[in-house]
GUDO-137342 format. One record per residue (C-alpha): residue number from 1; x, y, z. Coordinates in nm, 4 decimals, decimal comma. Layout:
# residues N
REC  lummar         x         y         z
REC     NUM         X         Y         Z
...
# end
This chain:
# residues 290
REC  lummar         x         y         z
REC       1    1,5622    1,3102   -0,0457
REC       2    1,3827    1,0352    0,1499
REC       3    1,2101    0,9144   -0,1668
REC       4    1,5360    0,9005   -0,3619
REC       5    1,7112    0,7210   -0,0755
REC       6    1,4498    0,4486   -0,0456
REC       7    1,4321    0,4076   -0,4229
REC       8    1,8101    0,3564   -0,4366
REC       9    1,8010    0,1150   -0,1423
REC      10    1,5487   -0,1003   -0,3289
REC      11    1,7285   -0,0763   -0,6631
REC      12    1,6865   -0,3891   -0,8720
REC      13    1,9610   -0,6519   -0,8671
REC      14    1,9979   -0,9964   -1,0145
REC      15    1,6853   -1,1979   -0,9329
REC      16    1,7234   -1,5231   -0,7443
REC      17    1,4506   -1,7608   -0,6428
REC      18    1,3513   -1,7722   -0,2763
REC      19    1,1526   -2,0741   -0,1613
REC      20    1,1347   -2,0087    0,2129
REC      21    1,1168   -1,7004    0,4347
REC      22    1,1807   -1,7463    0,8073
REC      23    1,1647   -1,5119    1,1048
REC      24    1,3563   -1,6271    1,4125
REC      25    1,2851   -1,4296    1,7316
REC      26    1,2553   -1,1102    1,5258
REC      27    1,1995   -0,8104    1,7546
REC      28    1,1968   -0,4310    1,7358
REC      29    1,2546   -0,2968    2,0852
REC      30    1,1513    0,0652    2,0263
REC      31    0,8154   -0,0569    1,8917
REC      32    0,7535   -0,3244    2,1586
REC      33    0,7288   -0,5722    1,8732
REC      34    0,8221   -0,9374    1,9069
REC      35    0,9923   -1,1695    1,9439
REC      36    0,8211   -1,3168    1,6386
REC      37    0,8780   -1,6591    1,4854
REC      38    0,7268   -1,7417    1,1485
REC      39    0,8079   -1,9683    0,8553
REC      40    0,6576   -1,9173    0,5096
REC      41    0,7051   -2,1244    0,1956
REC      42    0,6354   -2,0730   -0,1742
REC      43    0,2651   -2,0208   -0,2372
REC      44    0,1815   -1,8898    0,1098
REC      45   -0,0541   -1,5910    0,1173
REC      46   -0,0727   -1,4278    0,4613
REC      47   -0,2818   -1,1366    0,5879
REC      48   -0,1618   -0,9665    0,9066
REC      49   -0,4271   -0,7494    1,0735
REC      50   -0,4138   -0,5359    1,3840
REC      51   -0,5040   -0,2051    1,5389
REC      52   -0,3480    0,1224    1,4319
REC      53   -0,0034    0,1441    1,5910
REC      54    0,0197   -0,2299    1,6597
REC      55    0,3389   -0,2607    1,4531
REC      56    0,2140   -0,4005    1,1221
REC      57    0,4142   -0,1631    0,9020
REC      58    0,7179   -0,1982    1,1290
REC      59    0,7031   -0,5765    1,0898
REC      60    0,6963   -0,5527    0,7101
REC      61    0,9890   -0,3100    0,7053
REC      62    1,1868   -0,5382    0,9373
REC      63    1,1286   -0,8339    0,7027
REC      64    1,2293   -0,6233    0,4012
REC      65    1,5471   -0,5072    0,5858
REC      66    1,4298   -0,1495    0,5252
REC      67    1,3918   -0,0836    0,8982
REC      68    1,7593   -0,1284    0,9824
REC      69    1,9371   -0,0337    0,6620
REC      70    1,7215    0,2625    0,5566
REC      71    1,5315    0,3799    0,8667
REC      72    1,8256    0,3229    1,1016
REC      73    1,6219    0,1386    1,3682
REC      74    1,7617   -0,1546    1,5629
REC      75    1,6208   -0,5061    1,5421
REC      76    1,7146   -0,8354    1,7028
REC      77    1,6637   -1,1907    1,5869
REC      78    1,7067   -1,3020    1,2289
REC      79    1,5361   -1,2870    0,8895
REC      80    1,6350   -1,5879    0,6790
REC      81    1,5916   -1,6474    0,3077
REC      82    1,6214   -2,0189    0,2299
REC      83    1,7849   -2,0637    0,5720
REC      84    2,0547   -1,8026    0,4962
REC      85    2,0727   -1,4669    0,6756
REC      86    2,1051   -1,1656    0,4463
REC      87    2,2687   -0,8468    0,5752
REC      88    2,1806   -0,6039    0,2958
REC      89    1,8694   -0,5058    0,1027
REC      90    2,0691   -0,5146   -0,2209
REC      91    2,1252   -0,8902   -0,1883
REC      92    1,7540   -0,9671   -0,2162
REC      93    1,5978   -0,6488   -0,3580
REC      94    1,4777   -0,8004   -0,6867
REC      95    1,3653   -1,1262   -0,5273
REC      96    1,1826   -0,9550   -0,2410
REC      97    0,9743   -0,6477   -0,3249
REC      98    0,8226   -0,4168   -0,0656
REC      99    0,5430   -0,1694   -0,1415
REC     100    0,4950    0,0910    0,1332
REC     101    0,1762    0,2554    0,2509
REC     102    0,2693    0,5689    0,0561
REC     103    0,3412    0,4472   -0,2995
REC     104    0,4551    0,7924   -0,4129
REC     105    0,7651    0,7438   -0,1973
REC     106    0,8973    0,5171   -0,4740
REC     107    0,7505    0,6967   -0,7773
REC     108    0,9107    1,0396   -0,7434
REC     109    1,0651    1,1730   -1,0648
REC     110    0,9314    0,9078   -1,3024
REC     111    0,6706    0,9137   -1,5780
REC     112    0,4054    0,6464   -1,6078
REC     113    0,5399    0,5418   -1,9495
REC     114    0,8886    0,4899   -1,8036
REC     115    0,7586    0,2567   -1,5364
REC     116    0,5237    0,0625   -1,7658
REC     117    0,7884    0,0028   -2,0337
REC     118    0,8995   -0,3243   -1,8705
REC     119    0,5552   -0,4413   -1,7552
REC     120    0,3824   -0,7223   -1,9524
REC     121    0,0619   -0,6174   -2,1274
REC     122   -0,1447   -0,8799   -1,9473
REC     123   -0,0426   -0,7316   -1,6113
REC     124   -0,1223   -0,3788   -1,7331
REC     125   -0,4677   -0,5014   -1,8372
REC     126   -0,5234   -0,6944   -1,5124
REC     127   -0,4651   -0,3792   -1,3065
REC     128   -0,6498   -0,1433   -1,5430
REC     129   -0,3439    0,0721   -1,6184
REC     130   -0,3797    0,1068   -1,9955
REC     131   -0,5179    0,4616   -1,9821
REC     132   -0,2387    0,5992   -1,7625
REC     133    0,0410    0,6021   -2,0218
REC     134    0,1848    0,9474   -2,0898
REC     135    0,0853    1,0938   -1,7536
REC     136    0,3147    1,2108   -1,4744
REC     137    0,3192    0,9987   -1,1611
REC     138    0,2527    1,3137   -0,9582
REC     139   -0,0850    1,3555   -1,1326
REC     140   -0,2122    1,0106   -1,0336
REC     141   -0,4611    0,9359   -0,7605
REC     142   -0,3373    0,7322   -0,4640
REC     143   -0,5093    0,4215   -0,5984
REC     144   -0,3587    0,4642   -0,9458
REC     145   -0,0140    0,5215   -0,7947
REC     146   -0,0417    0,2006   -0,5912
REC     147   -0,1438   -0,0101   -0,8899
REC     148    0,1360    0,1391   -1,1018
REC     149    0,3993    0,0611   -0,8384
REC     150    0,2596   -0,2895   -0,7960
REC     151    0,2849   -0,3521   -1,1715
REC     152    0,6442   -0,2245   -1,1845
REC     153    0,7463   -0,4518   -0,8968
REC     154    0,5691   -0,7615   -1,0296
REC     155    0,7451   -0,7200   -1,3645
REC     156    1,0609   -0,8332   -1,1812
REC     157    0,8918   -1,1663   -1,1018
REC     158    0,9918   -1,1625   -0,7324
REC     159    0,9663   -1,4628   -0,5024
REC     160    0,8371   -1,2580   -0,2079
REC     161    0,5941   -0,9638   -0,2155
REC     162    0,5278   -0,7458    0,0913
REC     163    0,2313   -0,5040    0,0770
REC     164    0,1452   -0,2385    0,3362
REC     165   -0,2336   -0,1791    0,3438
REC     166   -0,2770   -0,2083   -0,0343
REC     167   -0,6575   -0,2024   -0,0226
REC     168   -0,6848    0,1326    0,1559
REC     169   -0,6625    0,3687   -0,1463
REC     170   -0,8568    0,1468   -0,3886
REC     171   -1,2159    0,1705   -0,5059
REC     172   -1,4397   -0,1390   -0,5061
REC     173   -1,3542   -0,2468   -0,8619
REC     174   -0,9798   -0,2101   -0,8001
REC     175   -1,0038   -0,4060   -0,4751
REC     176   -1,1599   -0,6899   -0,6708
REC     177   -0,8771   -0,6738   -0,9275
REC     178   -0,6191   -0,6877   -0,6499
REC     179   -0,7822   -0,9846   -0,4792
REC     180   -0,7865   -1,1854   -0,8029
REC     181   -0,4247   -1,0951   -0,8730
REC     182   -0,2957   -1,1883   -0,5260
REC     183   -0,4736   -1,5243   -0,5352
REC     184   -0,3166   -1,5855   -0,8761
REC     185    0,0325   -1,4915   -0,7543
REC     186    0,0046   -1,7332   -0,4622
REC     187   -0,1105   -2,0094   -0,6982
REC     188    0,2060   -1,9384   -0,9002
REC     189    0,4171   -2,0097   -0,5886
REC     190    0,4929   -1,6539   -0,4792
REC     191    0,5102   -1,5763   -0,1060
REC     192    0,2737   -1,2837   -0,0400
REC     193    0,2438   -1,1026    0,2938
REC     194    0,0139   -0,8044    0,3348
REC     195   -0,0912   -0,6034    0,6361
REC     196   -0,4394   -0,4595    0,6508
REC     197   -0,6172   -0,2297    0,8937
REC     198   -0,9608   -0,3194    0,7505
REC     199   -0,9478   -0,7021    0,7213
REC     200   -1,2971   -0,7185    0,5700
REC     201   -1,1397   -0,5959    0,2456
REC     202   -0,9480   -0,9255    0,2257
REC     203   -1,2528   -1,1522    0,2465
REC     204   -1,1955   -1,2932   -0,1037
REC     205   -0,8324   -1,3883   -0,0457
REC     206   -0,7375   -1,7537   -0,0085
REC     207   -0,5111   -1,6570    0,2784
REC     208   -0,3917   -1,7477    0,6245
REC     209   -0,4954   -1,4782    0,8733
REC     210   -0,2673   -1,3662    1,1550
REC     211   -0,3060   -1,0770    1,3982
REC     212   -0,0683   -0,8519    1,5889
REC     213   -0,1700   -0,8085    1,9527
REC     214    0,0577   -0,6560    2,2159
REC     215    0,3610   -0,7129    1,9958
REC     216    0,2879   -1,0824    1,9405
REC     217    0,1853   -1,2518    1,6165
REC     218   -0,1147   -1,4775    1,6820
REC     219   -0,3524   -1,6892    1,4770
REC     220   -0,6794   -1,5348    1,3620
REC     221   -0,8130   -1,2056    1,2341
REC     222   -0,8073   -0,8892    1,4430
REC     223   -1,1503   -0,7720    1,5547
REC     224   -1,1706   -0,4200    1,6922
REC     225   -1,4046   -0,3610    1,9833
REC     226   -1,7064   -0,1534    1,8897
REC     227   -1,6581    0,1928    2,0379
REC     228   -1,9107    0,3342    2,2790
REC     229   -2,0800    0,6136    2,0877
REC     230   -2,2321    0,9061    2,2678
REC     231   -2,4801    1,0737    2,0383
REC     232   -2,5120    1,4480    2,0476
REC     233   -2,7434    1,6730    1,8548
REC     234   -2,5642    1,8736    1,5886
REC     235   -2,7061    2,2080    1,4811
REC     236   -2,6227    2,2912    1,1207
REC     237   -2,6006    2,6623    1,0653
REC     238   -2,7846    2,8366    0,7839
REC     239   -2,5091    3,0936    0,7280
REC     240   -2,3312    3,0635    0,3955
REC     241   -1,9691    2,9575    0,4464
REC     242   -1,8266    2,9386    0,0944
REC     243   -1,9294    2,9386   -0,2679
REC     244   -1,6752    2,8101   -0,5187
REC     245   -1,6977    2,8167   -0,8960
REC     246   -1,3856    2,6518   -1,0361
REC     247   -1,2318    2,6033   -1,3753
REC     248   -1,1992    2,2496   -1,5119
REC     249   -1,0235    2,0230   -1,2613
REC     250   -0,7477    1,7832   -1,3641
REC     251   -0,3804    1,7672   -1,4564
REC     252   -0,3345    1,7321   -1,8318
REC     253   -0,6789    1,5742   -1,8513
REC     254   -1,0141    1,7199   -1,7483
REC     255   -1,1617    1,5068   -1,4697
REC     256   -1,4393    1,7397   -1,3484
REC     257   -1,5890    2,0046   -1,5768
REC     258   -1,6206    2,3487   -1,4105
REC     259   -1,7415    2,2276   -1,0676
REC     260   -1,9373    2,4638   -0,8466
REC     261   -1,9988    2,4150   -0,4769
REC     262   -2,2043    2,5921   -0,2154
REC     263   -2,1357    2,4921    0,1448
REC     264   -2,3013    2,6095    0,4638
REC     265   -2,1717    2,6546    0,8149
REC     266   -2,1573    2,3232    1,0009
REC     267   -2,2301    2,1178    0,6888
REC     268   -2,0475    1,7877    0,6465
REC     269   -1,9845    1,6628    0,2943
REC     270   -1,8833    1,3109    0,1924
REC     271   -1,7047    1,2933   -0,1446
REC     272   -1,6697    0,9525   -0,3062
REC     273   -1,5755    0,8212   -0,6493
REC     274   -1,3576    0,5765   -0,8421
REC     275   -0,9780    0,5917   -0,8430
REC     276   -0,8716    0,8722   -1,0749
REC     277   -1,2153    1,0372   -1,0863
REC     278   -1,0787    1,3659   -0,9491
REC     279   -1,1528    1,3633   -0,5739
REC     280   -0,8043    1,4684   -0,4647
REC     281   -0,7715    1,7073   -0,7594
REC     282   -1,0950    1,8796   -0,6544
REC     283   -0,9727    1,9273   -0,2968
REC     284   -0,6434    2,0721   -0,4234
REC     285   -0,8331    2,3094   -0,6523
REC     286   -1,0501    2,4254   -0,3611
REC     287   -0,7426    2,4932   -0,1477
REC     288   -0,5660    2,6798   -0,4274
REC     289   -0,8770    2,8653   -0,5412
REC     290   -0,8195    2,7580   -0,9034
# end
């Protein structure tokens, strides 16, 4: 129900060009966020960094009008588009596109082919989406889902793009694709604002860096203090914990052929791989015993 509601709230309308985005004393009381003043013009690319819980996602949702109209949370101050205040998401939904941290929230019930039908081939190629046609959105990895949603939104040619931690689910190659694309969009006069918990991922962006500290938006890039680490000796047991021999893993397409795993008590395993290589599918298969 939440997915359908947000999808309807962001339903496409007639696109209009937006040349300036302004925040005037924008504040969210229940998040101790603001007041924030900011003015962005066509071609601005801004990275907002900050600690977990600092209000980065809340700020994006307030700008997108999602926070008040869809989440039901109160804000004060104003969000202006070309110096005009807009009261409803529907008035700017095609001109301003917002991509949440969980891309599946806006992909529920659609096939990949449906969503790619209106996307230019050059954009499909730029994001490496050519091989996804014919698959269900529910069978995609988190990184694939993000890139698909990004392509669908960019096909509308918006003036403003808001991205909530887009680098988090991407592998190294996909992060490079995204960096090139965002730099290109800014050069084409789009306003791009993204929040990022790991600002080192944005090193290649030709961007202005801002940080959220204690509810205030300040110049510069957030630098977390190095935690004090107390090292303790860990004894790994020799007792067998689980042996799993699984059938082929994948949904409609074999990603991992008949994997077998043997894990021991106290063992810690790091699983890495490209987007769509089958990491999440393997974990689901282990849980389900498939």
